[in-house]
TORLUM-106360 format. One line per 5 residues: number of its first residue (from 1); for each residue x, z, y of N, C-alpha, C. Coordinates in Angstrom, 3 decimals. Layout:
TORLUM-106360
NUM = X:Z:Y:X:Z:Y:X:Z:Y  ...
END
This chain:
TORLUM-106360
1 = 107.230:72.129:128.135:108.160:72.333:129.368:108.517:71.036:129.714  108.920:71.085:131.133:109.230:69.826:131.831:110.734:69.608:131.340  111.109:68.416:130.928:112.426:68.189:130.298:113.519:68.474:131.470  114.626:69.044:131.018:115.754:69.378:131.873:116.148:68.312:132.809  116.206:67.067:132.023:116.737:65.879:132.823:115.586:65.096:133.675
6 = 114.539:65.749:133.920:113.413:64.994:134.487:113.073:65.914:135.640  113.116:65.262:136.765:112.786:66.025:137.939:111.332:66.143:138.194  110.907:67.176:138.667:109.468:67.466:139.050:109.353:67.216:140.492  108.399:66.358:140.921:108.027:65.853:142.125:107.006:66.930:142.633  107.229:67.731:143.515:106.301:68.847:144.023:105.417:68.347:144.947
11 = 104.007:68.529:144.590:102.974:68.097:145.517:102.245:69.152:146.297  102.309:70.370:145.650:101.728:71.443:146.469:102.087:72.796:145.787  101.671:73.919:146.270:101.878:75.126:145.641:100.924:76.173:146.186  100.880:77.252:145.393:99.838:78.350:145.700:100.315:79.631:145.259  99.859:80.777:145.950:100.428:82.171:145.402:99.458:82.602:144.384
16 = 100.021:83.367:143.461:99.152:83.974:142.388:99.685:85.491:142.291  98.920:86.164:143.280:99.259:87.649:143.608:97.974:88.457:143.678  98.055:89.718:143.627:96.758:90.462:143.748:95.984:90.168:144.897  96.630:89.907:146.118:95.968:89.722:147.365:95.715:88.178:147.646  96.430:87.246:146.990:96.350:85.797:147.188:96.431:85.111:145.927
21 = 95.151:84.595:145.334:95.271:83.816:144.204:94.116:82.810:144.365  94.143:81.498:143.649:93.010:80.744:143.727:91.746:81.425:143.271  90.929:81.745:144.056:89.702:82.450:143.390:88.777:81.630:142.607  88.937:80.240:142.624:88.243:79.391:141.692:88.532:79.635:140.377  89.718:80.290:140.039:90.220:80.486:138.753:89.660:81.888:138.060
26 = 89.141:82.724:138.957:88.519:84.135:138.299:88.196:85.054:139.298  87.412:85.996:138.960:86.919:86.922:139.882:87.988:88.036:140.389  89.182:88.155:139.690:90.157:89.002:140.026:91.625:88.462:139.542  92.521:89.289:139.997:93.887:88.745:139.834:94.197:88.615:138.204  93.899:89.806:137.406:94.097:89.586:135.934:93.526:88.338:135.342
31 = 92.339:88.086:135.735:91.590:86.846:135.189:92.412:85.594:135.650  92.760:85.395:136.811:93.554:84.316:137.075:94.954:84.156:136.467  95.386:85.386:136.110:96.835:85.361:135.429:96.571:84.803:134.120  95.352:85.311:133.487:94.951:84.800:132.129:94.992:83.559:131.878  94.778:82.645:133.068:94.488:81.149:132.864:95.901:80.564:132.443
36 = 96.982:81.283:132.988:98.436:80.846:132.745:99.168:81.452:131.611  98.406:82.485:130.995:99.031:83.204:129.993:100.074:84.118:130.362  100.080:84.525:131.745:101.114:85.540:132.261:100.596:86.798:132.367  101.393:87.824:132.482:101.125:89.313:132.681:100.818:89.377:134.240  99.727:90.137:134.504:99.305:90.398:135.803:100.269:91.597:136.653
41 = 101.512:91.097:136.796:102.460:91.917:137.259:102.172:92.180:138.941  102.454:93.246:139.347:102.017:93.523:140.762:102.797:92.742:141.662  104.076:92.245:141.301:104.790:91.506:142.365:104.211:89.921:142.385  103.509:89.496:141.355:102.960:88.208:141.366:103.772:87.195:141.035  103.291:85.976:141.258:104.002:84.764:140.979:103.724:83.713:141.966
46 = 104.439:82.564:141.943:104.030:81.307:142.555:103.771:80.215:141.687  102.822:79.407:142.030:102.448:78.125:141.353:102.999:76.933:141.932  103.677:76.118:141.336:104.153:74.825:141.854:103.557:73.725:141.125  102.814:72.938:141.725:102.165:71.698:140.942:102.844:70.494:141.412  103.101:69.517:140.301:103.758:68.397:140.580:103.666:67.463:139.449
51 = 104.450:66.415:139.691:104.451:65.388:138.431:105.834:65.099:138.199  106.049:64.698:136.926:107.459:64.307:136.355:107.622:62.964:136.615  108.905:62.514:136.003:109.273:61.222:136.434:108.367:60.098:135.710  107.408:60.408:134.705:106.525:59.627:134.141:105.176:59.688:134.752  104.978:60.530:135.727:103.731:60.872:136.436:102.886:61.952:135.853
56 = 103.350:62.509:134.687:102.647:63.467:134.057:102.364:64.819:134.980  101.255:65.403:134.924:100.870:66.549:135.522:101.424:67.853:134.912  102.278:68.522:135.872:102.693:69.950:135.392:102.464:71.025:136.341  102.236:72.428:135.841:102.125:73.451:136.727:103.342:74.225:136.305  104.255:74.659:137.348:105.115:75.564:136.931:105.096:76.915:137.524
61 = 105.016:77.894:136.718:104.860:79.426:137.308:106.222:79.925:137.520  106.614:80.438:138.687:107.798:81.003:138.999:107.586:82.495:139.536  108.599:83.338:139.258:108.514:84.627:139.780:109.084:84.909:141.177  109.644:83.935:141.741:110.260:83.972:143.193:109.003:83.650:144.202  108.196:84.690:144.399:107.117:84.773:145.259:107.358:84.194:146.664
66 = 108.625:84.985:147.103:108.861:84.657:148.467:109.214:83.172:148.720  109.914:82.595:147.831:110.270:81.135:147.972:108.939:80.184:148.096  108.072:80.439:147.526:106.815:79.750:147.556:105.985:80.004:148.736  105.888:81.327:148.950:105.130:81.846:150.344:105.823:81.169:151.559  107.147:81.141:151.588:107.818:80.449:152.900:107.376:78.989:152.889
71 = 107.364:78.283:151.702:107.133:76.865:151.769:105.692:76.669:152.155  104.745:77.507:151.590:103.365:77.287:152.235:103.219:77.684:153.544  103.840:78.582:153.962:103.727:78.900:155.530:104.140:77.752:156.254  105.342:77.150:155.888:105.933:75.982:156.517:104.949:74.823:156.562  104.442:74.474:155.429:103.522:73.413:155.315:102.176:73.783:156.323
76 = 101.777:74.913:156.217:100.526:75.127:157.002:100.742:74.958:158.461  101.996:75.043:158.943:102.426:74.780:160.298:102.859:73.400:160.537  102.609:72.552:159.650:102.780:71.019:159.711:104.371:70.768:159.666  105.127:71.796:159.084:106.624:71.389:158.968:106.960:71.054:157.640  107.877:70.134:157.636:108.663:69.717:156.258:109.416:71.037:155.715
81 = 109.233:71.113:154.488:109.943:72.082:153.749:110.108:71.724:152.284  111.352:71.492:151.744:111.473:71.394:150.382:111.316:72.468:149.562  110.630:72.479:148.383:110.497:73.595:147.521:111.082:73.246:146.135  112.170:73.882:145.857:112.970:73.538:144.605:113.306:74.895:143.938  112.277:75.455:143.147:112.658:76.600:142.492:113.759:76.513:141.574
86 = 114.571:77.707:141.582:115.784:77.826:140.620:115.197:77.959:139.254  115.999:77.304:138.280:115.502:77.353:136.830:115.353:78.680:136.414  116.183:79.774:136.940:116.064:81.117:136.433:114.949:81.717:137.004  114.239:81.168:137.935:112.899:81.746:138.451:111.643:81.256:137.684  111.936:80.282:136.767:110.717:79.681:136.135:110.215:80.804:134.910
91 = 108.905:81.081:135.121:108.273:81.795:133.843:107.927:80.987:132.873  107.155:79.920:133.122:106.626:78.843:132.287:106.254:77.705:132.981  106.160:76.588:132.286:105.806:75.257:132.666:104.562:74.862:131.828  103.362:74.546:132.294:102.218:74.183:131.579:101.765:72.828:132.033  101.484:71.970:131.019:100.697:70.842:131.347:99.420:70.791:132.119
96 = 99.342:69.829:132.903:97.885:69.711:133.672:98.163:70.639:134.869  96.839:70.405:135.669:96.762:71.156:136.874:95.594:72.138:136.788  95.616:73.352:137.399:94.514:74.089:137.282:93.572:73.906:138.593  94.071:73.144:139.483:93.275:72.949:140.825:93.288:71.427:141.077  92.157:70.925:141.741:91.928:69.570:142.092:93.017:69.177:143.110
101 = 93.793:68.061:142.895:94.537:67.383:143.911:94.285:66.074:144.175  94.283:65.636:145.390:93.863:64.318:145.829:95.128:63.576:146.220  96.363:64.051:145.969:97.667:63.504:146.130:98.195:63.203:145.083  99.243:62.248:145.124:100.159:61.913:144.019:101.574:61.574:144.399  102.557:61.778:143.747:103.885:61.468:143.996:104.125:60.023:144.119
106 = 105.001:59.409:145.031:105.012:57.968:145.306:106.103:57.596:144.216  105.885:56.220:143.792:106.760:55.540:143.043:106.974:56.027:141.533  105.656:56.707:140.970:105.623:57.265:139.741:104.271:56.713:139.105  104.076:56.771:138.064:102.721:56.390:137.394:101.599:57.354:138.021  100.480:57.112:137.842:99.192:57.776:138.453:99.229:59.054:137.673
111 = 98.847:60.125:138.305:98.675:61.390:137.450:98.011:61.377:136.212  98.476:61.891:135.187:97.909:62.065:133.841:98.384:63.141:133.091  97.860:63.654:132.170:98.393:64.629:131.334:99.278:64.251:130.329  100.409:65.003:130.207:101.508:64.643:129.244:101.073:64.575:127.863  101.593:63.816:127.021:101.159:63.786:125.454:101.528:65.242:124.902
116 = 100.849:65.570:123.910:101.315:67.038:123.145:102.652:66.787:122.625  103.401:67.915:122.741:104.726:68.059:122.208:104.487:68.090:120.690  105.151:67.007:119.799:104.795:67.058:118.376:105.444:68.221:117.689  106.554:68.690:118.293:107.338:69.896:117.719:106.605:71.204:117.782  105.610:71.103:118.793:104.809:72.504:119.026:103.674:72.460:118.037
121 = 103.210:71.360:117.594:102.215:71.420:116.503:100.771:71.896:117.125  100.170:72.828:116.340:98.919:73.381:117.074:99.053:74.491:117.959  100.406:75.077:118.247:100.574:75.861:119.165:100.714:75.295:120.569  100.746:73.943:120.840:100.885:73.409:121.989:99.721:73.804:122.976  99.869:74.217:124.198:98.799:74.684:125.074:98.022:73.334:125.508
126 = 96.751:73.571:125.500:95.941:72.396:126.324:96.210:72.184:127.648  96.182:71.010:127.994:96.453:70.861:129.612:95.432:71.591:130.434  96.132:72.207:131.546:95.148:72.843:132.455:94.229:71.791:133.226  93.010:72.237:133.398:92.052:71.482:134.054:91.481:72.199:135.044  90.835:71.620:136.433:90.328:72.315:137.363:88.923:72.770:136.772
131 = 88.449:73.844:137.221:87.023:74.323:136.743:85.905:73.254:137.296  84.971:73.168:136.404:83.904:72.187:136.666:83.022:72.823:137.947  83.147:72.167:139.048:82.274:72.386:140.132:81.199:71.528:140.567  80.930:70.589:139.546:79.737:69.770:139.794:78.496:70.410:139.795  78.399:71.505:138.916:77.251:72.247:138.928:77.508:73.603:139.394
136 = 76.484:74.285:139.831:76.653:75.574:140.326:76.935:76.603:139.281  77.946:77.422:139.526:78.514:78.494:138.451:79.446:79.436:139.130  80.054:80.144:138.486:81.031:81.069:139.001:82.154:80.659:139.863  82.513:79.536:139.480:83.737:78.807:140.300:83.139:78.212:141.569  82.014:77.648:141.590:81.445:77.100:142.823:81.058:78.292:143.691
141 = 80.572:79.346:143.077:80.088:80.568:143.895:81.457:81.107:144.735  82.414:81.287:143.916:83.563:81.851:144.527:84.135:80.674:145.740  84.102:79.480:145.372:84.482:78.400:146.485:83.466:78.462:147.604  82.228:78.762:147.359:81.260:79.004:148.573:81.781:80.349:149.338  82.142:81.257:148.785:82.397:82.598:149.354:83.833:82.302:150.069
146 = 84.727:81.550:149.698:86.038:81.211:150.503:85.504:80.434:151.627  84.678:79.590:151.440:84.144:78.847:152.502:83.610:79.575:153.854  82.746:80.594:153.474:82.175:81.473:154.412:83.292:82.361:155.159  84.262:82.742:154.342:85.308:83.815:154.998:86.216:82.753:155.917  86.424:81.526:155.580:87.272:80.767:156.347:86.488:80.331:157.609
151 = 85.250:80.142:157.540:84.505:79.751:158.709:83.416:80.785:159.058  83.840:82.082:159.135:82.966:83.026:159.321:82.071:82.786:160.707  82.569:82.559:161.830:82.034:82.292:162.991:80.765:81.060:162.884  81.124:80.088:162.086:80.084:79.109:162.046:78.843:79.565:161.317  79.188:80.315:160.155:78.006:80.913:159.256:77.236:82.021:160.165
156 = 78.007:82.811:160.851:77.418:83.920:161.528:76.522:83.545:162.599  76.757:82.491:163.222:75.829:82.163:164.443:74.631:81.520:163.872  74.427:81.366:162.544:73.156:80.969:162.028:72.219:82.209:161.967  72.748:83.365:162.046:71.843:84.498:161.709:71.345:84.982:163.088  70.045:85.271:163.098:69.470:85.714:164.509:69.315:87.214:164.281
161 = 69.986:88.023:165.055:69.878:89.496:164.931:68.733:89.995:165.412  67.985:89.236:166.298:66.656:89.662:166.769:65.648:89.753:165.760  65.812:89.051:164.706:64.886:89.104:163.539:64.858:90.341:162.614  65.972:91.199:163.115:66.013:92.601:162.453:66.107:92.502:160.982  66.632:91.310:160.514:67.023:91.011:159.052:65.794:91.282:158.175
166 = 64.661:90.880:158.700:63.383:90.981:157.853:62.647:89.952:157.934  62.966:88.721:158.622:62.155:87.691:158.668:62.936:86.420:158.332  62.264:85.272:158.007:63.029:84.103:157.576:63.811:83.609:158.620  65.041:83.087:158.202:65.877:82.362:159.379:65.573:81.008:159.451  65.563:80.363:158.174:65.156:79.084:158.320:66.162:78.046:158.962
171 = 67.394:78.599:159.037:68.354:77.756:160.023:69.153:76.781:158.876  69.338:75.645:159.473:70.439:74.732:158.610:71.766:75.387:158.748  72.430:75.201:157.716:73.721:75.652:157.591:74.692:74.630:158.128  76.040:75.154:158.417:77.118:74.351:158.945:77.434:73.481:157.687  78.311:72.352:157.934:78.678:71.487:156.875:79.415:72.254:155.715
176 = 78.854:72.547:154.673:79.324:73.368:153.489:78.658:73.111:152.177  79.029:73.773:151.159:78.552:73.462:149.905:77.148:74.271:149.667  77.065:75.501:150.445:76.051:76.287:150.165:74.924:76.188:151.344  73.650:76.683:151.198:72.779:76.652:152.143:72.231:78.019:152.322  71.982:78.413:153.563:71.486:79.778:153.823:70.083:80.033:153.228
181 = 69.900:81.106:152.644:68.522:81.412:152.082:67.554:81.764:153.090  66.302:81.208:152.993:65.405:81.589:154.065:64.711:83.052:154.093  65.698:84.066:153.677:65.212:85.594:153.862:66.421:86.356:154.006  66.406:87.228:155.070:67.569:88.049:155.429:67.307:89.481:154.944  68.252:90.054:154.359:68.236:91.453:153.667:68.645:92.567:154.467
186 = 67.796:93.650:154.295:68.431:94.870:154.968:69.622:95.407:154.157  70.513:95.999:154.894:71.843:96.206:154.207:71.813:97.655:153.615  70.849:98.505:153.705:70.667:99.842:153.282:70.819:99.882:151.756  71.530:100.902:151.258:71.648:101.104:149.710:70.257:101.130:149.263  69.274:101.646:149.860:67.766:101.778:149.355:67.112:100.837:150.095
191 = 67.103:99.524:149.960:66.474:98.506:150.858:64.942:98.592:150.582  64.160:97.943:151.326:62.912:97.742:151.153:62.410:97.144:149.919  61.113:97.296:149.610:60.766:96.621:148.369:60.683:95.312:148.288  60.720:94.715:149.511:60.856:93.084:149.488:62.272:92.478:149.519  63.143:93.276:149.336:64.596:92.886:149.339:64.868:92.228:148.093
196 = 65.757:91.331:148.046:66.219:90.551:146.913:66.772:91.463:145.734  66.341:91.446:144.589:66.867:92.263:143.562:68.344:92.115:143.344  68.954:90.807:143.329:70.258:90.463:143.302:70.968:91.119:144.404  70.579:91.258:145.502:71.319:91.946:146.450:71.460:93.271:146.164  70.349:93.979:145.674:70.389:95.377:145.402:71.294:95.665:144.327
201 = 71.536:94.817:143.218:72.550:94.841:142.433:73.894:94.785:142.808  74.147:93.819:143.686:75.562:93.628:144.282:75.923:94.949:144.957  74.994:95.334:145.795:75.447:96.552:146.587:75.640:97.802:145.703  74.936:97.955:144.639:75.195:99.051:143.762:76.372:98.836:142.897  76.655:97.660:142.530:77.918:97.456:141.877:79.191:97.516:142.851
206 = 78.919:97.114:143.905:80.146:97.287:144.917:80.406:98.636:145.113  79.223:99.562:145.312:79.260:100.980:145.607:80.132:101.673:144.287  79.876:100.922:143.146:80.759:101.417:141.852:82.054:101.140:141.932  82.441:100.237:142.601:83.906:99.969:142.808:84.625:101.072:143.677  83.756:101.653:144.400:84.222:102.830:145.344:84.467:103.958:144.300
211 = 83.671:104.275:143.571:83.762:105.265:142.677:84.823:105.170:141.568  84.660:103.896:140.935:85.812:103.585:139.944:86.388:102.224:140.351  87.575:102.203:140.831:88.279:101.100:141.341:88.337:99.996:140.258  88.032:98.789:140.621:88.144:97.702:139.632:89.379:97.038:139.513  89.547:95.893:138.649:90.850:95.387:138.418:91.459:94.931:139.858
216 = 92.753:94.773:140.012:93.317:94.290:141.097:92.835:92.903:141.460  92.604:92.771:142.924:92.154:91.496:143.436:90.705:91.306:143.363  89.928:92.297:142.835:88.461:92.144:142.651:88.076:92.457:144.191  88.741:93.204:144.999:88.304:93.489:146.269:89.756:93.306:147.205  89.469:92.355:148.095:90.623:91.998:149.079:90.267:92.041:150.372
221 = 91.221:92.357:151.301:91.062:92.702:152.778:92.103:91.694:153.471  91.730:91.176:154.605:92.562:90.278:155.292:92.315:90.483:156.723  93.152:89.922:157.680:93.030:90.190:159.132:91.736:89.489:159.562  91.069:90.077:160.484:90.142:89.422:161.422:90.218:89.883:162.855  89.567:89.280:163.856:89.716:89.499:165.064:89.061:90.784:165.463
226 = 89.489:91.320:166.726:88.958:92.571:167.234:89.196:93.743:166.257  90.217:93.777:165.675:90.596:94.995:164.862:89.698:95.178:163.595  89.047:94.123:163.288:88.204:94.114:162.106:88.970:93.549:160.950  88.306:93.712:159.763:88.911:93.065:158.541:87.939:92.249:157.963  88.447:91.214:157.375:87.502:90.418:156.299:87.634:90.742:155.037
231 = 86.472:91.128:154.434:86.370:91.607:153.082:85.932:90.595:152.132  86.440:90.498:151.025:86.063:89.588:149.726:85.881:90.414:148.521  84.794:90.473:148.042:84.672:91.214:146.681:83.957:90.388:145.801  84.193:90.425:144.407:83.745:89.625:143.412:83.172:90.563:142.330  82.301:90.081:141.433:81.981:90.919:140.365:81.196:89.867:139.384
236 = 80.833:90.307:138.280:80.027:89.505:137.246:78.906:88.873:138.005  79.038:87.509:138.211:77.775:86.820:138.787:77.683:86.933:140.326  78.621:87.532:141.020:78.265:87.472:142.549:79.667:87.583:143.364  79.493:87.244:144.364:80.512:87.374:145.423:79.981:87.829:146.733  80.962:88.591:147.519:80.266:89.283:148.732:81.454:88.978:149.712
241 = 81.048:88.427:151.110:81.907:88.324:152.245:81.445:89.111:153.291  82.451:89.869:153.914:81.952:90.487:155.052:83.060:90.918:156.074  82.634:91.227:157.118:83.442:91.736:158.222:83.207:93.212:158.352  84.198:94.059:158.457:83.998:95.415:158.588:83.163:95.875:159.747  83.166:95.063:160.681:82.253:95.461:161.849:81.089:94.670:162.017
246 = 80.609:94.048:161.023:79.560:93.200:161.173:78.668:93.058:159.819  78.095:92.049:159.375:77.118:91.923:158.293:77.912:91.433:157.133  77.206:91.210:156.146:77.754:90.540:154.978:76.990:89.430:154.361  77.593:88.505:153.511:76.890:87.513:152.876:77.080:87.581:151.384  76.029:87.261:150.635:76.053:87.612:149.160:75.837:86.110:148.481
251 = 76.477:85.773:147.479:76.229:84.552:146.824:76.100:85.048:145.311  75.032:84.583:144.569:74.776:84.694:143.220:74.730:83.718:142.267  75.238:83.741:141.178:75.162:82.658:140.038:73.707:82.359:139.787  72.655:83.288:139.930:71.489:82.837:139.710:70.644:82.278:140.829  71.349:82.192:141.966:70.664:81.497:143.207:71.533:80.327:143.528
256 = 71.427:79.236:142.775:72.162:78.000:143.015:72.362:77.544:144.484  73.447:77.494:145.207:73.563:77.018:146.397:72.924:77.735:147.487  72.838:78.901:147.259:72.003:79.889:148.458:72.971:80.985:148.787  72.896:81.434:150.204:73.578:82.420:150.610:72.591:83.465:151.082  72.680:84.767:150.866:71.779:85.852:151.271:72.563:86.625:152.241
261 = 72.284:86.600:153.586:72.726:87.460:154.592:72.277:88.910:154.347  73.148:89.872:154.510:72.820:91.258:154.424:73.068:91.965:155.673  72.004:92.510:156.453:72.168:93.291:157.626:72.765:94.516:157.375  73.455:95.180:158.522:74.317:96.314:158.411:73.443:97.467:158.003  72.260:97.620:158.454:71.399:98.800:158.117:72.001:100.165:158.344
266 = 71.955:101.118:157.606:72.468:102.481:157.746:73.615:102.576:156.766  73.505:101.936:155.687:74.682:102.228:154.725:75.721:101.126:154.507  75.549:99.819:155.067:76.487:99.007:154.844:77.817:99.243:155.484  77.734:99.797:156.728:79.066:100.062:157.373:80.054:100.849:156.478  79.349:102.072:156.034:80.133:102.945:155.168:80.780:102.389:153.885
271 = 79.934:101.466:153.319:80.265:100.763:152.112:81.425:99.837:152.359  81.363:99.104:153.462:82.397:98.099:153.830:83.699:99.005:154.129  83.655:100.108:154.959:84.881:100.967:155.067:85.517:101.428:153.847  84.693:101.824:152.832:85.249:102.371:151.659:85.817:101.190:150.783  85.131:99.947:150.853:85.751:98.842:150.118:87.090:98.488:150.672
276 = 87.214:98.643:151.945:88.506:98.061:152.766:89.515:99.063:152.406  89.227:100.426:152.339:90.184:101.356:151.873:90.850:101.119:150.393  90.015:100.601:149.702:90.610:100.341:148.053:91.252:99.004:148.061  90.801:98.029:149.099:91.184:96.698:148.866:92.643:96.367:148.731  92.988:95.370:148.176:94.451:94.905:148.133:94.512:93.978:149.419
281 = 95.572:94.249:150.141:96.099:93.569:151.350:97.200:92.806:151.222  97.425:91.653:151.854:98.626:90.746:151.939:99.726:91.590:152.289  100.998:91.363:151.824:102.146:92.273:152.079:102.583:91.912:153.535
END
């Protein structure tokens, strides 16, 4: 725990709720909560990342979600906003940071993990560390899906609809971590024989979510233009990003650094509508 007489210099914050959580931490909300050892309550939490007076890294989990959400909204608008959680809202304080930060508090030592608490012995938690994204894996796959969702228009313009989603696109990607794969898939649930087997698996597992709802946060829906919704769905080894009025993109653990565009076909619109109906939405 952060010492009572030692201030925490807040550097950033994030939400940990079914609709908003750092996807780099897991495929769904319960998986992200497990990183911090907290129960996946529907109300969610706020994550406050900072340094103590010695420069040590700390992550404080609070149950005052609104307080953290207001601060994040203000910062996103370029406004100054002090975030000082009440001690009564603190659920736990863990050493380390679960996300990479390029900033540091002024006038304190460089960020470092605090020394183990000698009184805790073997029960002391290991410092939180960001997932390794140097090599392709689940964390980088989810980060790639985040990138596509945030820059949908730039990714969408790489796809030539006149190709009828059956020929190579061969297009360079926007400035990003992943690259568009040189084949585009048909979005039907019974795709042609030359369709990527990984895409068939993703579509089948996504359809399975409709029949048997997955853990909270596994499918999320957010606002998009023209009355459409932006969908994010994740599963074992895959991520899917789609607009409910357009196509989808699939990323696979077994396809490092590649993105597979999925055309609407006959079945994709219905699948996206069904996923949107069960998806978690921001409050």
